[in-house]
Steps between C-alpha positions, in 0.01 A plus 500: 500500500713471813799729531840339450709431809836668556669167422316473168591856406870455577526168317325642193748783442719456191739795521705652779652846465761598757638832608871480585614744771338419833301209353741242356817682606632613837606828343309795643780566749739523205298779339469689826881493518544597134263794544674611820847461343400734219404779738809439713712532184357850461543584870129467572265287710233297324157659551243311705266291288725509193514120456124452514450786254719345229506123547222439245674712233754405234857609570500799264180631661651446848793714389268763357303507826819545701622788285163679498393446861818496712806726544720253307745686275576219252334480159232240429750304288761503777247383758376217277856386422595510870214269594515273195870412525477408867173313455636292210787371712265416788232324293760301306681377810350572840122553515337190657170335424249508781454171689268258317518700175661217299270240657188700416610563140583130451166395646304727266693383194461136604123547490505657155523866594654761273728729702573862412664812640347849529747737661637850524846352439647507152562170319874554538449474877231238557615231253859483637356468850266214405784329313741519792244316714433236232127577472497691169401186300176485702383831354296522183574872448553831676389862471648817645308822545772646274333303221150638558601853594286540813536404865306243697229748589373391157448127420683512165803298612279218631279500191803494266650206688164322506486534121849352473380201702214458252239532773222726626522698827227280651730200448803659669618585849716804567739475797590843643633668813402846371161636605507717189566207270255263663218755473550556127531124435178437691312763299623338178339168593796298627493268800725684746746354749633760743840426656617667818838672493647690792589795275133566428356385833313826553285419195425139598135570581449664159682213331273248674192695396587462131618138531294192424766310695720685752815321617754593762766303310564295187493196727135574575429544128681174421286299740180670385566382144636161608182434697288616206679262260465209743126507440526484122 
């Protein structure tokens, strides 16, 4: 039997699971600032590599990492509250979607796709952000790593969201800018779409290695799927 073409594979997918920060949202710069502001509040400079070390973790684990591995003098609870309060305001009012995000989501739904979220953000952050941009109704469901209890170095968050969509991993694509997340999703049997983000540019080659489809932008992903659907 002949192997399926890329167009046939893309058009056959039924579910689409999206990361938020750096994938759908132009938000990685926000977290870099929030991390740096915390250390500045304590009279310190943010350690090199801190952002990349914690971006795949839930907020409480980020706070725990900061307390255990840096000179920060705040408690874990104080660190988490500092970040959460500032993040909630930003996600509810200011964090923008990446270009072509809404167009891609609408295209996938138009062709019968079930859309989900798999993110390190808590539900109290990602749903207000999707609502403020008017795209929340396009989503079938959402899952935070807070719900599954482990970071994206394990595929649990993608598998839980896939179950919510009522699908199998082989029927779903995972969209990620994290090389850690994309690798675990790939091992779990998902079709993987790697998205470039400037904040993680140094890991682009690794991201591409674990991606079935590597895209420099959501615009590129949009046209890849649009072209695939044109042949259906």
